[in-house]
Each structure stands twice: as structure tokens, then as C-alpha cells.
N, C-alpha and C positions, 0 to 999 in steps of 0.2 A: 150458769144460766143457759137455758135452751135458746137456740137462735130461731128466727123466723124461717119457715120453710115455704118458699113461694115459687117453687119450680113449676113452670108452665110447659106442658108437653107440646103445646101448639106454638110455642115461641122458645127455641133453644137458648136464646140469649138470656132468658130469665131463669137462671139455675138456682138450685137450693143453696142456702148459705150454710156452710159448715162452721161449727164453733171455732173461732180463731183465738190467738193468744190475747191476753189482756182481759179487762173487765168491761162489761157492757150493761147499760140500763135500757129496758124496753118501755117506751111510753108513747101513747097515742098510735101504737102500731109500728113504731120505728125503733130499731135496735141501734142504740147510739154508743159509740166508743167512749169509755170512761176510765182512761188510764194514761200513763205516760207513753208518748209515741215511740220511745226507744224499744218497746216490746214488739212493735210491728216489724216483721222480718222483711229484708230485701233479698230478692232472689227467689228460688223455688222452681217448681215445674209447671206452674200455671200463672196466667195473668190475673192480677187482682186489681180491683177498682176502689178508689177512695173518693167519696163525695162528702159534701157537707150539708147540714140541715139548719134552717133558721125559720122564724115565724113566716117570713115571706115565701120561702120555698114550700113550706107546709101548705100555705094558702093556695099556691099555684097547683100543688099536687091534688088538692080537692077537686080541681076542675080538669086535670090532665092525668088520666089513668096510666099512660105510658111513663110519665115522669114519676108518678107514685111508685110504680113497679121498679123503676131505675133506682130510686132512693132505697126502697126496701130490700132490694137484692144487691146492694153495694156490699163489697167485702168488708169495708171499713166506712162507717158513716160517722162523721165528726161533727161536733157542736160548733156551728159558725156563730161567733159572738157568744152571748150568754143567755139570751131571752127565750130560746127554745127550752132551756132548762127550767123555766117557770112551770112547764107542764109536769116534769118529773117531781119538782118540789111540791106542787099542789096535789098531784095524784098519787105519788109513791113516797113522798117525804124524803126524797134523795136529790142531791144536786148532781150535775154532770160537769165533768172537767171541760174547760174551754180549750178547743184546738181549732182556731180559725185560720183562714187562708194564709196570711203572712206567717203565722207561727208554723204552719205545716211546711210552707215553702222553705223557710230558713232552716228548719230542722233537717229536712231531707237533703238540702244542698250541703249542709255541714257534713252529713254522713257520706254523701257522694265524694266530697273533697277528701275525707279521711281514707276512703277506699279506692280513690283515683278512678271513679266510675264515670258513666256516661249518662247525660241528661238530654232529653229530646223535648223541645217546646213546640207544641202543635196548637196553632191558632194565631190570631192577630195579623197585622200588616207586616210586610217585609222590613220596613224601617224599624218597627218596634222590635222585631226579632234580632235585627242587627245591633240595636242598642242593648238588648238583653245579653247577647253574646259578648259584646265589648265589656259590659259591667261584670259578667261572670268571669271573663278571662283575667280581669284585674283582681277580683275579690276571691275567686275560687280557681286558681291556676291549674289545679290537678284534675279538674273536671273537663271531660270532652263534651262540648256542647253542639247540638245540632238543632235544626228547626225546620218547620214547614208552615207556610202561609196558605191556608185553604181558600177556595173561592168564596167570595162574599155572597151568600145566598141563604134563604131560610132553611132549605132542606138539601142535603147533598145527594147527588145521584149515585148509583152503584159504581160508576166510573170514578167519581170523586173519591168515594170511600176506598176503592181498590188502590188508587194512587197514594192516598194518605197511609194506608196500612203497609203498602210496599215500601214506602220511604222509611217508615218506622222500623219495620222488620229488617231492612237492609243494614240498619245500624245496630240492632239488638241492644237498645239502651236499658240501663238499670231502672230508670224512672222516666215516665212520659208525663210532662206537665201539660194539661189541656187548659187553654184560655179562650173560651168563647162565652156567649151569654147563657144565662140560666133560663130555661131548662135544656137548651140545645146541647151543652157540653156533657151534662150528666147522661142524657139519653144516648148520645153518640158513644160515650165510653162503654156503657153497658152493651150496646148493640154490637160493638166491634171487639169486645173482650175476647171472644173465642177465636178471633182471626189474628190476634197479635201473638208474637213469640212471648214467652214468659217475661213479664215485666210488672212494674207497679205503676198504674195509671192514676194520676192525681189531678182532679179538677179544681183549679184555683182562680178561674175567672179574671177579675180585675187586677190581680196581683201582677199579671204581665205588664200592664201599663204603669203600675206603681214602681215595679223594679226597673223598668226601662226608663222611667222618668218622664213619660209622655203625659201622665196625670199626677197631680200633687198627691203624695202619699200622706197617710194619717200617722202622726207620731205615735210610737208604741206606748207612750205614757197614757194616752187617751184610751187605748184598749185596756190597759191595766186598771184604769179608773172605771172601766165598763161604760164609757160614754163615747166610744168610737163612732157609734151610730149617729150621735148628735152632731159630731164634727162633720161627718159625711153629709148630713142634711144641709149644713151651711155651705159645704163645698159644692154639692150637687143637689139642689132642692128638687129637681125634677124626679130624682129617685124616690123621694118621700111621697110625692104625688102619685107616682106609678105604683108604689108598693103598699100604701096605707090600707087599701081594701083587703089585700091578702093577709096582712098582719092582724087586722081586726078579726078576720075569719078565724085565725089561730086562737086568739085570746077568747073569742066566743065559744069555740069548741072546748077549750080547757074548762071554761066556766060550766058548760053543759055536762061534761064528764065529771067535774067535781060535785055537781048536784045529782049525779047519777041519772040524768035525763037522757043522755046518749051513751 
């Protein structure tokens, strides 16, 4: 399958996507990974960014071109949950493999443990990072864990970004986990991709708090039953109120494409 080519000469952070390993499905303009994560290499001579897409992030991207570019130029765009696959089922007759935040996190932590690698956690509060380090030291003793708590502000200054990049590059980690809010984390990862020493940058957002234990995590059984979203509504109803407009925009777009109106 040919990949999207979205290189923007006016913005060098938006590079063209080269065909990577594994299978992909392109739907609604997004090239989504549809394979086992074991085919994604670690290492290499350039930094690669892994982001996720959901109905909510699709709706946000309709109103935020920079965020849309960040998702479309991700090296690996993963299905977060199951419902974005509704688009590919309706429009292409194909399902997409689920690879959501917790699945991604534990998959790559297991691989880092096996290779005795280095993980860098960028985001969240110092207390949360300390809890992550403590939990990782107990559960993944072969991983060297580092972290950086960035300033709490809507947009980082150049000085902020330089400090973050310097901290990451000093460690030269195998994986950088980024835990900030959407769409801030996705846009940051793409913007800084060219500045980082070769690594795999993975945006996993709320997984930081779940793994640290600062927020109640959702039991894996609910994800397997495909109702993790429903449990999350009960745990944090404000998320439903905040996201429902974006989600409805996604389903409306799918409906219009299905009718060939858009």
C-alpha cells in the first residue's frame, strides 16, 4: 500500500512518510497501522513518532490543521480503541487491528526489558514520574528509566523545547514515552522529531497516570470487551461531555463519505 506523502517544504517537521514494515489501512485520509506491533523496529538511524487516532482526535483534527498534519505524518499511527475502525469497515469493508495506549505501553516496555534498554518519560508532574520510576524498577528491573517534567503551560517556548530535547538526547533512550494532553503531545512529538537523536517517540497520554497509580486504571477485560470507553465515562464523566462533539463529527463524516456526499 502506498503511504501518504505530506511533506511540506515550508515546514521541515512535516516530512513525507516512507512505507514502513507491516500492513496499513488508509481511511478518511489517515494511514493506520494494521498489524502486530512486533514488526515495528526499535533502533535505526532516525527518530520515528507513534501516535494514536480515535473518533475524538479525528474531530479535533477537523478544527486544527497542525494536529491533522501531525497525525497524518506520524511514522506509525495506531488505532486507539476500536471505533475509528468503524470508518474502514463502512468505507473499505476492512477492520483495523486495535493497538491502544496501554497495549502499546506494555508491549514496548516488555521489549525494552528483554533488550535491557532505556526508557524516557516526558510529561506529567515530578511526583507522577517518581511513581512511574518506582513501579518500573519493580516490574522491569532491566530497563534504565529517566524522566522530565516540563513546565505546565499551553505552549512551550523555544527555551523550554531546547531544555527538553537536551535532556532526552543526553540519555539517548531507545523509547521516549510522551504523556501530555491531546493534541499537545502529538504536535510536540512531530515538531521535535528532527531534533532528537534516533529513537522511537510514543505518545500515550493518560497511561502515565494509570501506570503511576494517580488515576484509577481500566481493567484490561473491559478493553477486550470493547467497552473501555463506557467504563471511562463512569470514572470521568467530564471527558464524555468534552469529547462528544468531536466524536459526533467523526460519525457524521463517515456517514457522508458512505453516501458519497463528501
